[in-house]
C-alpha beads as a LAMMPS data file, in Angstrom:
LAMMPS data file: protein, C-alpha beads

472 atoms
471 bonds

1 atom types
1 bond types

-500.0 500.0 xlo xhi
-500.0 500.0 ylo yhi
-500.0 500.0 zlo zhi

Masses

1 110.0

Atoms # bond

1 1 1 7.410 -16.951 -7.777
2 1 1 6.639 -20.127 -5.852
3 1 1 4.879 -18.117 -3.139
4 1 1 2.349 -16.517 -5.492
5 1 1 1.980 -19.630 -7.650
6 1 1 0.918 -21.544 -4.552
7 1 1 -1.217 -18.612 -3.384
8 1 1 -3.077 -18.656 -6.700
9 1 1 -3.684 -22.420 -6.447
10 1 1 -4.878 -22.123 -2.862
11 1 1 -7.323 -19.294 -3.617
12 1 1 -8.575 -20.684 -6.928
13 1 1 -12.376 -21.047 -7.013
14 1 1 -12.859 -18.741 -4.038
15 1 1 -15.168 -15.742 -4.083
16 1 1 -12.954 -12.740 -3.173
17 1 1 -11.625 -10.721 -6.123
18 1 1 -8.286 -12.178 -7.199
19 1 1 -6.571 -8.832 -6.837
20 1 1 -7.607 -8.735 -3.170
21 1 1 -5.714 -11.994 -2.759
22 1 1 -2.655 -10.575 -4.535
23 1 1 -2.465 -7.441 -2.404
24 1 1 -3.108 -9.483 0.749
25 1 1 -0.124 -11.642 -0.193
26 1 1 2.003 -8.539 -0.733
27 1 1 0.826 -7.151 2.619
28 1 1 1.769 -10.396 4.368
29 1 1 5.259 -10.317 2.826
30 1 1 5.612 -6.694 3.923
31 1 1 5.037 -7.859 7.496
32 1 1 7.420 -10.830 7.138
33 1 1 10.366 -8.783 5.879
34 1 1 10.362 -6.331 8.764
35 1 1 12.680 -3.427 9.390
36 1 1 15.677 -5.703 8.906
37 1 1 15.274 -5.240 5.136
38 1 1 15.867 -1.948 3.351
39 1 1 16.871 -0.013 0.246
40 1 1 19.408 2.769 0.923
41 1 1 18.824 6.086 -0.848
42 1 1 21.400 8.520 0.419
43 1 1 19.857 10.408 3.325
44 1 1 16.843 8.120 3.258
45 1 1 16.401 4.432 3.954
46 1 1 13.261 2.768 2.611
47 1 1 11.868 -0.210 4.519
48 1 1 9.149 -2.523 3.116
49 1 1 6.336 -1.553 5.530
50 1 1 3.025 -1.053 3.719
51 1 1 -0.467 0.206 4.528
52 1 1 -2.930 -1.566 2.221
53 1 1 -6.702 -0.957 2.273
54 1 1 -9.104 -3.333 0.505
55 1 1 -12.140 -1.314 -0.577
56 1 1 -15.411 -2.796 -1.800
57 1 1 -19.130 -3.130 -1.089
58 1 1 -20.381 -5.314 1.743
59 1 1 -20.363 -8.958 0.710
60 1 1 -17.498 -8.749 -1.768
61 1 1 -15.413 -10.935 0.617
62 1 1 -12.742 -8.457 1.660
63 1 1 -12.263 -10.089 5.052
64 1 1 -12.110 -13.567 3.547
65 1 1 -9.149 -12.485 1.440
66 1 1 -7.472 -10.689 4.350
67 1 1 -7.796 -13.668 6.697
68 1 1 -5.633 -15.851 4.448
69 1 1 -2.743 -13.444 4.875
70 1 1 -3.338 -13.360 8.617
71 1 1 -3.387 -17.153 8.709
72 1 1 -0.025 -17.218 6.935
73 1 1 1.570 -14.952 9.515
74 1 1 0.169 -17.064 12.323
75 1 1 2.022 -20.042 10.831
76 1 1 5.255 -18.263 11.862
77 1 1 6.076 -18.800 15.542
78 1 1 5.407 -15.785 17.772
79 1 1 4.737 -13.435 14.874
80 1 1 3.854 -9.968 16.292
81 1 1 0.233 -9.361 15.300
82 1 1 -1.709 -6.394 16.647
83 1 1 -5.306 -6.724 17.887
84 1 1 -7.832 -5.823 15.202
85 1 1 -9.669 -3.447 17.533
86 1 1 -7.624 -1.394 19.953
87 1 1 -6.844 2.013 21.405
88 1 1 -3.820 3.992 20.326
89 1 1 -2.156 3.451 23.722
90 1 1 -2.719 -0.316 23.503
91 1 1 -1.372 -0.383 19.954
92 1 1 1.811 1.401 21.017
93 1 1 2.178 -0.923 24.005
94 1 1 1.834 -3.904 21.663
95 1 1 4.482 -2.396 19.407
96 1 1 6.780 -1.652 22.335
97 1 1 6.446 -5.179 23.751
98 1 1 7.221 -6.963 20.465
99 1 1 10.969 -6.626 20.014
100 1 1 12.456 -8.548 17.075
101 1 1 16.147 -9.395 17.212
102 1 1 18.217 -10.458 14.212
103 1 1 21.844 -10.888 13.231
104 1 1 23.366 -9.418 10.111
105 1 1 26.905 -8.585 8.989
106 1 1 28.325 -9.890 12.252
107 1 1 26.229 -7.894 14.662
108 1 1 22.936 -8.208 16.491
109 1 1 20.263 -5.556 16.079
110 1 1 16.597 -5.219 16.943
111 1 1 13.435 -3.364 16.069
112 1 1 9.865 -3.238 17.380
113 1 1 7.119 -4.633 15.179
114 1 1 3.362 -4.923 15.106
115 1 1 1.202 -5.889 12.127
116 1 1 -2.525 -5.164 12.059
117 1 1 -5.002 -7.136 9.925
118 1 1 -8.244 -5.236 10.392
119 1 1 -11.655 -6.478 9.273
120 1 1 -13.271 -3.070 9.818
121 1 1 -10.848 -0.196 9.347
122 1 1 -13.415 2.256 10.707
123 1 1 -13.419 0.477 14.084
124 1 1 -9.622 0.427 14.197
125 1 1 -9.351 4.173 13.764
126 1 1 -12.225 5.173 16.002
127 1 1 -15.552 3.945 14.672
128 1 1 -18.129 6.615 13.843
129 1 1 -15.942 9.280 15.441
130 1 1 -12.610 9.167 13.618
131 1 1 -9.734 9.137 16.081
132 1 1 -7.332 11.707 14.687
133 1 1 -4.808 10.604 17.308
134 1 1 -4.718 7.059 15.903
135 1 1 -4.385 8.430 12.372
136 1 1 -1.525 10.648 13.522
137 1 1 0.261 7.733 15.182
138 1 1 0.049 5.538 12.086
139 1 1 1.290 8.452 9.981
140 1 1 4.265 9.009 12.283
141 1 1 5.129 5.306 12.587
142 1 1 5.529 5.116 8.823
143 1 1 9.110 6.374 8.668
144 1 1 10.308 7.664 12.038
145 1 1 13.479 6.006 13.421
146 1 1 12.268 6.710 16.986
147 1 1 8.674 7.273 18.055
148 1 1 7.797 9.119 21.267
149 1 1 4.319 9.310 22.736
150 1 1 3.867 11.587 25.746
151 1 1 0.710 12.232 27.764
152 1 1 0.205 14.350 30.868
153 1 1 -0.610 11.592 33.367
154 1 1 1.385 8.597 32.104
155 1 1 4.982 7.655 31.543
156 1 1 6.153 8.422 27.997
157 1 1 6.291 5.585 25.479
158 1 1 9.530 5.600 23.498
159 1 1 9.946 3.087 20.686
160 1 1 13.243 2.808 18.841
161 1 1 13.132 1.476 15.272
162 1 1 9.338 0.946 15.027
163 1 1 7.922 -1.151 12.175
164 1 1 4.151 -1.162 11.675
165 1 1 2.184 -2.655 8.781
166 1 1 -1.549 -2.490 8.103
167 1 1 -3.975 -4.455 5.970
168 1 1 -7.484 -3.131 6.454
169 1 1 -10.927 -3.469 4.902
170 1 1 -13.624 -0.865 4.371
171 1 1 -16.427 0.137 2.024
172 1 1 -16.276 2.978 -0.456
173 1 1 -19.375 4.530 1.153
174 1 1 -17.550 4.736 4.488
175 1 1 -14.636 6.574 2.880
176 1 1 -16.866 9.098 1.136
177 1 1 -19.405 9.647 3.930
178 1 1 -17.429 9.180 7.172
179 1 1 -13.738 9.709 6.449
180 1 1 -12.942 13.397 6.379
181 1 1 -11.492 14.961 3.248
182 1 1 -8.494 16.325 5.145
183 1 1 -7.578 12.764 6.221
184 1 1 -7.584 11.681 2.595
185 1 1 -5.591 14.628 1.318
186 1 1 -3.184 14.645 4.267
187 1 1 -0.328 12.367 5.333
188 1 1 -2.148 9.142 6.172
189 1 1 -3.847 8.470 2.837
190 1 1 -0.729 9.189 0.779
191 1 1 0.940 6.314 2.622
192 1 1 -1.859 3.884 1.711
193 1 1 -2.469 1.685 -1.294
194 1 1 -6.245 1.620 -1.860
195 1 1 -7.419 -1.453 -3.779
196 1 1 -11.009 -1.106 -5.022
197 1 1 -12.923 -4.071 -6.434
198 1 1 -16.702 -4.224 -6.704
199 1 1 -17.435 -7.777 -7.870
200 1 1 -16.668 -11.219 -6.540
201 1 1 -14.474 -13.307 -8.793
202 1 1 -16.731 -16.360 -8.571
203 1 1 -19.678 -17.912 -6.753
204 1 1 -18.764 -20.869 -4.603
205 1 1 -21.888 -22.296 -2.933
206 1 1 -20.057 -25.100 -1.126
207 1 1 -16.343 -24.414 -0.509
208 1 1 -14.222 -27.538 -0.099
209 1 1 -10.595 -28.166 0.783
210 1 1 -8.828 -30.384 -1.736
211 1 1 -5.503 -32.179 -1.463
212 1 1 -4.078 -29.748 -4.034
213 1 1 -5.124 -26.753 -1.935
214 1 1 -3.673 -28.327 1.203
215 1 1 -0.357 -28.858 -0.585
216 1 1 -0.451 -25.283 -1.886
217 1 1 -0.928 -23.873 1.611
218 1 1 1.920 -26.026 2.923
219 1 1 4.162 -24.544 0.228
220 1 1 2.955 -21.048 1.128
221 1 1 3.901 -21.546 4.783
222 1 1 7.356 -22.852 3.802
223 1 1 7.861 -19.838 1.578
224 1 1 6.617 -17.549 4.360
225 1 1 9.232 -19.022 6.721
226 1 1 11.944 -18.454 4.095
227 1 1 10.879 -14.876 3.410
228 1 1 10.709 -14.148 7.132
229 1 1 14.453 -14.950 7.392
230 1 1 15.577 -12.541 4.648
231 1 1 17.763 -9.790 6.065
232 1 1 19.727 -6.890 4.624
233 1 1 19.954 -4.613 1.634
234 1 1 18.007 -4.935 -1.616
235 1 1 19.894 -3.740 -4.694
236 1 1 18.826 -2.514 -8.132
237 1 1 20.554 -3.679 -11.295
238 1 1 22.012 -1.010 -13.554
239 1 1 19.128 -1.468 -16.012
240 1 1 16.597 -1.191 -13.198
241 1 1 18.252 2.031 -12.003
242 1 1 17.955 3.534 -15.497
243 1 1 14.278 2.546 -15.683
244 1 1 13.705 3.860 -12.160
245 1 1 15.070 7.292 -13.054
246 1 1 12.708 7.428 -16.024
247 1 1 9.636 6.268 -14.080
248 1 1 10.339 8.571 -11.145
249 1 1 10.523 11.641 -13.374
250 1 1 7.327 10.649 -15.182
251 1 1 5.411 10.105 -11.931
252 1 1 6.530 13.358 -10.320
253 1 1 5.989 15.457 -13.454
254 1 1 2.329 14.391 -13.545
255 1 1 1.493 15.023 -9.868
256 1 1 0.024 18.504 -10.406
257 1 1 -2.258 17.188 -13.163
258 1 1 -3.978 14.735 -10.820
259 1 1 -7.187 15.297 -8.871
260 1 1 -6.601 17.229 -5.632
261 1 1 -7.570 14.245 -3.488
262 1 1 -4.890 11.982 -4.985
263 1 1 -2.024 14.416 -5.558
264 1 1 -0.359 13.535 -2.264
265 1 1 -0.608 9.841 -3.076
266 1 1 1.160 10.345 -6.410
267 1 1 3.873 12.431 -4.748
268 1 1 4.646 9.396 -2.532
269 1 1 3.936 6.664 -5.093
270 1 1 7.620 6.082 -5.864
271 1 1 8.293 5.122 -2.224
272 1 1 5.359 2.702 -2.269
273 1 1 6.776 1.171 -5.448
274 1 1 10.167 0.609 -3.797
275 1 1 8.458 -1.161 -0.909
276 1 1 6.480 -3.430 -3.233
277 1 1 9.676 -4.111 -5.220
278 1 1 11.231 -5.547 -2.073
279 1 1 8.153 -7.691 -1.389
280 1 1 7.997 -9.208 -4.874
281 1 1 11.765 -9.596 -5.022
282 1 1 11.666 -11.578 -1.761
283 1 1 8.848 -13.725 -3.152
284 1 1 10.974 -14.589 -6.195
285 1 1 14.003 -15.813 -4.208
286 1 1 16.807 -14.915 -1.811
287 1 1 18.948 -12.958 -4.292
288 1 1 17.640 -9.551 -3.070
289 1 1 18.239 -7.934 -6.473
290 1 1 15.550 -5.926 -8.291
291 1 1 15.968 -6.223 -12.052
292 1 1 14.332 -4.063 -14.715
293 1 1 11.594 -6.593 -15.452
294 1 1 10.529 -6.728 -11.810
295 1 1 10.426 -2.939 -11.587
296 1 1 8.297 -2.844 -14.741
297 1 1 5.990 -5.473 -13.200
298 1 1 5.529 -3.358 -10.062
299 1 1 4.809 -0.315 -12.233
300 1 1 2.090 -2.281 -14.067
301 1 1 0.530 -3.462 -10.790
302 1 1 0.253 0.127 -9.598
303 1 1 -1.162 1.404 -12.895
304 1 1 -3.788 -1.319 -12.872
305 1 1 -4.746 -0.692 -9.233
306 1 1 -4.917 3.063 -9.830
307 1 1 -7.572 2.654 -12.519
308 1 1 -10.115 2.627 -9.689
309 1 1 -8.329 5.098 -7.409
310 1 1 -10.476 8.139 -8.211
311 1 1 -13.623 6.046 -7.706
312 1 1 -12.482 5.408 -4.123
313 1 1 -12.640 9.119 -3.310
314 1 1 -15.510 10.175 -5.569
315 1 1 -17.971 12.296 -3.620
316 1 1 -15.536 13.690 -1.069
317 1 1 -15.817 17.374 -0.225
318 1 1 -17.738 19.847 1.907
319 1 1 -21.018 19.187 0.102
320 1 1 -22.671 16.368 2.064
321 1 1 -24.782 15.429 -0.960
322 1 1 -21.780 15.128 -3.276
323 1 1 -21.520 11.404 -2.599
324 1 1 -25.128 10.922 -3.784
325 1 1 -24.490 13.034 -6.868
326 1 1 -21.651 10.644 -7.690
327 1 1 -23.865 7.615 -7.063
328 1 1 -26.556 9.002 -9.396
329 1 1 -23.917 9.556 -12.084
330 1 1 -22.674 5.979 -11.679
331 1 1 -26.289 4.735 -11.834
332 1 1 -26.856 6.565 -15.134
333 1 1 -23.497 5.434 -16.511
334 1 1 -24.051 1.792 -15.615
335 1 1 -27.430 1.591 -17.343
336 1 1 -26.080 3.303 -20.456
337 1 1 -22.926 1.158 -20.605
338 1 1 -24.934 -2.035 -20.220
339 1 1 -27.407 -1.654 -23.108
340 1 1 -27.557 2.048 -24.080
341 1 1 -30.644 2.569 -21.916
342 1 1 -31.265 6.202 -20.881
343 1 1 -32.275 6.785 -17.268
344 1 1 -35.602 8.436 -16.576
345 1 1 -36.030 10.845 -13.681
346 1 1 -38.473 8.399 -12.120
347 1 1 -35.793 5.694 -12.130
348 1 1 -33.491 7.982 -10.156
349 1 1 -36.292 8.859 -7.722
350 1 1 -37.120 5.180 -7.107
351 1 1 -33.446 4.345 -6.545
352 1 1 -32.460 7.262 -4.274
353 1 1 -35.635 8.437 -2.538
354 1 1 -34.630 6.746 0.740
355 1 1 -31.573 9.000 1.059
356 1 1 -32.608 12.157 -0.789
357 1 1 -35.658 14.378 -0.984
358 1 1 -37.305 15.016 -4.346
359 1 1 -35.830 18.523 -4.387
360 1 1 -32.338 17.178 -3.640
361 1 1 -32.673 14.715 -6.532
362 1 1 -33.708 17.529 -8.883
363 1 1 -30.698 19.593 -7.761
364 1 1 -28.398 16.602 -8.286
365 1 1 -29.652 16.025 -11.849
366 1 1 -29.347 19.740 -12.637
367 1 1 -25.830 19.831 -11.165
368 1 1 -24.700 16.829 -13.215
369 1 1 -26.154 18.351 -16.389
370 1 1 -24.695 21.812 -15.801
371 1 1 -21.346 20.195 -14.996
372 1 1 -21.532 18.311 -18.317
373 1 1 -21.374 14.912 -16.624
374 1 1 -24.808 14.016 -18.011
375 1 1 -27.058 15.344 -20.739
376 1 1 -30.725 15.151 -21.629
377 1 1 -31.479 12.225 -23.950
378 1 1 -35.156 13.043 -24.550
379 1 1 -36.527 16.251 -23.041
380 1 1 -40.089 15.080 -23.354
381 1 1 -39.426 11.889 -21.394
382 1 1 -37.066 13.653 -18.966
383 1 1 -34.387 11.025 -19.272
384 1 1 -30.600 11.244 -19.204
385 1 1 -27.458 9.653 -20.552
386 1 1 -23.810 10.236 -19.619
387 1 1 -22.090 12.996 -21.584
388 1 1 -19.003 10.833 -21.931
389 1 1 -19.261 7.075 -22.022
390 1 1 -17.359 5.429 -19.218
391 1 1 -14.563 3.267 -20.528
392 1 1 -14.709 -0.065 -18.757
393 1 1 -11.207 -1.488 -18.603
394 1 1 -10.973 -5.233 -18.310
395 1 1 -9.654 -6.205 -14.892
396 1 1 -6.377 -8.059 -15.226
397 1 1 -5.546 -11.024 -13.053
398 1 1 -2.476 -9.803 -11.173
399 1 1 -1.565 -13.373 -10.281
400 1 1 -0.871 -14.003 -13.956
401 1 1 1.285 -10.873 -14.240
402 1 1 3.348 -11.833 -11.194
403 1 1 3.714 -15.518 -12.003
404 1 1 5.011 -14.762 -15.502
405 1 1 8.023 -12.983 -13.973
406 1 1 11.432 -14.653 -14.022
407 1 1 14.505 -13.114 -12.379
408 1 1 17.215 -12.120 -14.857
409 1 1 20.432 -13.235 -13.159
410 1 1 22.517 -11.988 -16.117
411 1 1 21.516 -8.351 -15.669
412 1 1 24.514 -6.418 -14.367
413 1 1 24.350 -5.036 -10.827
414 1 1 27.157 -2.628 -9.974
415 1 1 28.041 -3.403 -6.369
416 1 1 31.342 -1.547 -6.187
417 1 1 32.104 0.444 -3.015
418 1 1 31.862 3.685 -4.978
419 1 1 28.438 2.777 -6.328
420 1 1 27.188 1.855 -2.872
421 1 1 28.501 5.079 -1.379
422 1 1 26.739 7.166 -3.993
423 1 1 23.480 5.499 -2.956
424 1 1 24.017 6.165 0.762
425 1 1 25.988 9.268 1.692
426 1 1 28.180 11.955 0.191
427 1 1 31.917 11.683 0.826
428 1 1 32.088 14.568 3.327
429 1 1 29.429 12.974 5.514
430 1 1 31.103 9.597 5.144
431 1 1 34.385 10.971 6.509
432 1 1 32.524 12.380 9.490
433 1 1 30.818 9.055 10.165
434 1 1 33.884 6.880 9.471
435 1 1 36.000 8.748 12.036
436 1 1 33.340 8.653 14.715
437 1 1 33.524 6.030 17.450
438 1 1 29.735 5.662 17.583
439 1 1 29.249 5.346 13.805
440 1 1 27.266 2.110 14.132
441 1 1 24.757 3.683 16.493
442 1 1 24.468 6.798 14.350
443 1 1 23.839 4.793 11.214
444 1 1 21.208 2.665 12.920
445 1 1 19.507 5.749 14.362
446 1 1 18.987 6.898 10.782
447 1 1 17.646 3.501 9.751
448 1 1 20.646 2.588 7.591
449 1 1 21.215 -0.963 8.775
450 1 1 24.118 -3.308 8.160
451 1 1 26.350 -0.719 6.485
452 1 1 28.913 0.056 9.181
453 1 1 31.277 -2.730 8.141
454 1 1 30.925 -1.797 4.482
455 1 1 31.750 1.827 5.243
456 1 1 34.774 0.954 7.378
457 1 1 36.298 -1.104 4.564
458 1 1 35.507 1.338 1.784
459 1 1 38.051 3.545 0.042
460 1 1 36.678 7.053 -0.191
461 1 1 36.044 8.375 -3.692
462 1 1 37.373 11.818 -4.640
463 1 1 35.714 14.379 -2.424
464 1 1 32.680 16.059 -3.849
465 1 1 30.875 19.124 -2.642
466 1 1 28.290 18.076 -0.109
467 1 1 24.710 18.266 -1.324
468 1 1 21.853 18.588 1.114
469 1 1 21.983 18.320 4.873
470 1 1 24.434 16.096 6.758
471 1 1 23.479 13.154 8.892
472 1 1 23.768 14.005 12.560

Bonds

1 1 1 2
2 1 2 3
3 1 3 4
4 1 4 5
5 1 5 6
6 1 6 7
7 1 7 8
8 1 8 9
9 1 9 10
10 1 10 11
11 1 11 12
12 1 12 13
13 1 13 14
14 1 14 15
15 1 15 16
16 1 16 17
17 1 17 18
18 1 18 19
19 1 19 20
20 1 20 21
21 1 21 22
22 1 22 23
23 1 23 24
24 1 24 25
25 1 25 26
26 1 26 27
27 1 27 28
28 1 28 29
29 1 29 30
30 1 30 31
31 1 31 32
32 1 32 33
33 1 33 34
34 1 34 35
35 1 35 36
36 1 36 37
37 1 37 38
38 1 38 39
39 1 39 40
40 1 40 41
41 1 41 42
42 1 42 43
43 1 43 44
44 1 44 45
45 1 45 46
46 1 46 47
47 1 47 48
48 1 48 49
49 1 49 50
50 1 50 51
51 1 51 52
52 1 52 53
53 1 53 54
54 1 54 55
55 1 55 56
56 1 56 57
57 1 57 58
58 1 58 59
59 1 59 60
60 1 60 61
61 1 61 62
62 1 62 63
63 1 63 64
64 1 64 65
65 1 65 66
66 1 66 67
67 1 67 68
68 1 68 69
69 1 69 70
70 1 70 71
71 1 71 72
72 1 72 73
73 1 73 74
74 1 74 75
75 1 75 76
76 1 76 77
77 1 77 78
78 1 78 79
79 1 79 80
80 1 80 81
81 1 81 82
82 1 82 83
83 1 83 84
84 1 84 85
85 1 85 86
86 1 86 87
87 1 87 88
88 1 88 89
89 1 89 90
90 1 90 91
91 1 91 92
92 1 92 93
93 1 93 94
94 1 94 95
95 1 95 96
96 1 96 97
97 1 97 98
98 1 98 99
99 1 99 100
100 1 100 101
101 1 101 102
102 1 102 103
103 1 103 104
104 1 104 105
105 1 105 106
106 1 106 107
107 1 107 108
108 1 108 109
109 1 109 110
110 1 110 111
111 1 111 112
112 1 112 113
113 1 113 114
114 1 114 115
115 1 115 116
116 1 116 117
117 1 117 118
118 1 118 119
119 1 119 120
120 1 120 121
121 1 121 122
122 1 122 123
123 1 123 124
124 1 124 125
125 1 125 126
126 1 126 127
127 1 127 128
128 1 128 129
129 1 129 130
130 1 130 131
131 1 131 132
132 1 132 133
133 1 133 134
134 1 134 135
135 1 135 136
136 1 136 137
137 1 137 138
138 1 138 139
139 1 139 140
140 1 140 141
141 1 141 142
142 1 142 143
143 1 143 144
144 1 144 145
145 1 145 146
146 1 146 147
147 1 147 148
148 1 148 149
149 1 149 150
150 1 150 151
151 1 151 152
152 1 152 153
153 1 153 154
154 1 154 155
155 1 155 156
156 1 156 157
157 1 157 158
158 1 158 159
159 1 159 160
160 1 160 161
161 1 161 162
162 1 162 163
163 1 163 164
164 1 164 165
165 1 165 166
166 1 166 167
167 1 167 168
168 1 168 169
169 1 169 170
170 1 170 171
171 1 171 172
172 1 172 173
173 1 173 174
174 1 174 175
175 1 175 176
176 1 176 177
177 1 177 178
178 1 178 179
179 1 179 180
180 1 180 181
181 1 181 182
182 1 182 183
183 1 183 184
184 1 184 185
185 1 185 186
186 1 186 187
187 1 187 188
188 1 188 189
189 1 189 190
190 1 190 191
191 1 191 192
192 1 192 193
193 1 193 194
194 1 194 195
195 1 195 196
196 1 196 197
197 1 197 198
198 1 198 199
199 1 199 200
200 1 200 201
201 1 201 202
202 1 202 203
203 1 203 204
204 1 204 205
205 1 205 206
206 1 206 207
207 1 207 208
208 1 208 209
209 1 209 210
210 1 210 211
211 1 211 212
212 1 212 213
213 1 213 214
214 1 214 215
215 1 215 216
216 1 216 217
217 1 217 218
218 1 218 219
219 1 219 220
220 1 220 221
221 1 221 222
222 1 222 223
223 1 223 224
224 1 224 225
225 1 225 226
226 1 226 227
227 1 227 228
228 1 228 229
229 1 229 230
230 1 230 231
231 1 231 232
232 1 232 233
233 1 233 234
234 1 234 235
235 1 235 236
236 1 236 237
237 1 237 238
238 1 238 239
239 1 239 240
240 1 240 241
241 1 241 242
242 1 242 243
243 1 243 244
244 1 244 245
245 1 245 246
246 1 246 247
247 1 247 248
248 1 248 249
249 1 249 250
250 1 250 251
251 1 251 252
252 1 252 253
253 1 253 254
254 1 254 255
255 1 255 256
256 1 256 257
257 1 257 258
258 1 258 259
259 1 259 260
260 1 260 261
261 1 261 262
262 1 262 263
263 1 263 264
264 1 264 265
265 1 265 266
266 1 266 267
267 1 267 268
268 1 268 269
269 1 269 270
270 1 270 271
271 1 271 272
272 1 272 273
273 1 273 274
274 1 274 275
275 1 275 276
276 1 276 277
277 1 277 278
278 1 278 279
279 1 279 280
280 1 280 281
281 1 281 282
282 1 282 283
283 1 283 284
284 1 284 285
285 1 285 286
286 1 286 287
287 1 287 288
288 1 288 289
289 1 289 290
290 1 290 291
291 1 291 292
292 1 292 293
293 1 293 294
294 1 294 295
295 1 295 296
296 1 296 297
297 1 297 298
298 1 298 299
299 1 299 300
300 1 300 301
301 1 301 302
302 1 302 303
303 1 303 304
304 1 304 305
305 1 305 306
306 1 306 307
307 1 307 308
308 1 308 309
309 1 309 310
310 1 310 311
311 1 311 312
312 1 312 313
313 1 313 314
314 1 314 315
315 1 315 316
316 1 316 317
317 1 317 318
318 1 318 319
319 1 319 320
320 1 320 321
321 1 321 322
322 1 322 323
323 1 323 324
324 1 324 325
325 1 325 326
326 1 326 327
327 1 327 328
328 1 328 329
329 1 329 330
330 1 330 331
331 1 331 332
332 1 332 333
333 1 333 334
334 1 334 335
335 1 335 336
336 1 336 337
337 1 337 338
338 1 338 339
339 1 339 340
340 1 340 341
341 1 341 342
342 1 342 343
343 1 343 344
344 1 344 345
345 1 345 346
346 1 346 347
347 1 347 348
348 1 348 349
349 1 349 350
350 1 350 351
351 1 351 352
352 1 352 353
353 1 353 354
354 1 354 355
355 1 355 356
356 1 356 357
357 1 357 358
358 1 358 359
359 1 359 360
360 1 360 361
361 1 361 362
362 1 362 363
363 1 363 364
364 1 364 365
365 1 365 366
366 1 366 367
367 1 367 368
368 1 368 369
369 1 369 370
370 1 370 371
371 1 371 372
372 1 372 373
373 1 373 374
374 1 374 375
375 1 375 376
376 1 376 377
377 1 377 378
378 1 378 379
379 1 379 380
380 1 380 381
381 1 381 382
382 1 382 383
383 1 383 384
384 1 384 385
385 1 385 386
386 1 386 387
387 1 387 388
388 1 388 389
389 1 389 390
390 1 390 391
391 1 391 392
392 1 392 393
393 1 393 394
394 1 394 395
395 1 395 396
396 1 396 397
397 1 397 398
398 1 398 399
399 1 399 400
400 1 400 401
401 1 401 402
402 1 402 403
403 1 403 404
404 1 404 405
405 1 405 406
406 1 406 407
407 1 407 408
408 1 408 409
409 1 409 410
410 1 410 411
411 1 411 412
412 1 412 413
413 1 413 414
414 1 414 415
415 1 415 416
416 1 416 417
417 1 417 418
418 1 418 419
419 1 419 420
420 1 420 421
421 1 421 422
422 1 422 423
423 1 423 424
424 1 424 425
425 1 425 426
426 1 426 427
427 1 427 428
428 1 428 429
429 1 429 430
430 1 430 431
431 1 431 432
432 1 432 433
433 1 433 434
434 1 434 435
435 1 435 436
436 1 436 437
437 1 437 438
438 1 438 439
439 1 439 440
440 1 440 441
441 1 441 442
442 1 442 443
443 1 443 444
444 1 444 445
445 1 445 446
446 1 446 447
447 1 447 448
448 1 448 449
449 1 449 450
450 1 450 451
451 1 451 452
452 1 452 453
453 1 453 454
454 1 454 455
455 1 455 456
456 1 456 457
457 1 457 458
458 1 458 459
459 1 459 460
460 1 460 461
461 1 461 462
462 1 462 463
463 1 463 464
464 1 464 465
465 1 465 466
466 1 466 467
467 1 467 468
468 1 468 469
469 1 469 470
470 1 470 471
471 1 471 472
């Protein structure tokens, strides 16, 4: 993992949370790989495009972390970056204008790419008045092979093979007070990886650039250039496939048990994991093979990031005061966790009186007590403690997890024609495609790149009954 080893050295003794740096690195790789990389899954083709949102209070250095990833992409000649503040029409024009051509398996193909690194996500999607049109566009760009945008007074914008990635920054307060609940529970949020950190990793009063950091950044740019050239199909080893089947079933079986605001995220989590698998696999080398250990690493990264996921959306709902109820609960929990100090009503009043009336504070405390989130510690003193102590999980350094990974070249990867066909299409559909003169175009329209030659030279397995719909 030369890329992340150098990234860790370069960002050592900087103030942003280390996990912001890790996810920024993953977001940068997602942009580098482009639509020319993929994992085939039968009717579906998964590309490594990611939407990553760094969430934290003002001053936690979200933008500082994000800018390193942006700087890396700028080291690649003519890399297609989107403006950080734009309209939806301008974004689509930027995407349409940035055509990326590449050669793979003896043929030339292209796609349209734009990558946004956004200091203030709220400005990117409409400021104080959320632009549902921009949200809808980003949702559609996620996995559509062709995107069409039509307005009454302008020529339609048609983009074949779009590839859009996003790394944005925002505060938790903005999500809970400005972002509508239906945006969170709908299609856009389930495509996002929200990374919440609330404390800086260090204090650095006088940042300096050392020779070691300069060397590390030089290595990062060399690795970025290498990763940017990777093209084609990522494969899973047999052991990774077995682990994948197990993890997928576990994730999907638990979806209904999750909070309503994160159920859609968990229903899509497996796709996000595949995308991150490609990113970390590319960082580890050019072999383009995901082994079981890498898949387990990605699973751990998601589990660790998800520890704070519910905190991101705490306070959402129709009740406008719900966000303050959550803040009061966190205030009481923090004081109790720190030194078992109960929180007096006066403490809550002093802390929240700028945002809430005295009556609203009383209602909040009653609501938390009736809901069994808090309980009276001493009735005479009118003070409170949490009903259940909050378990504070130590934040792991994801750099260490990633840099301990080593690719297992001995793990078997079944690359037989039959195995590949089972991952892409059923035999009936294959016959239809293989006898069609425009099979290359049809495959590319469905996002399945660089497979036409493989399919032409493949001996069909015994015919099986077709399952699901056919490719058209």
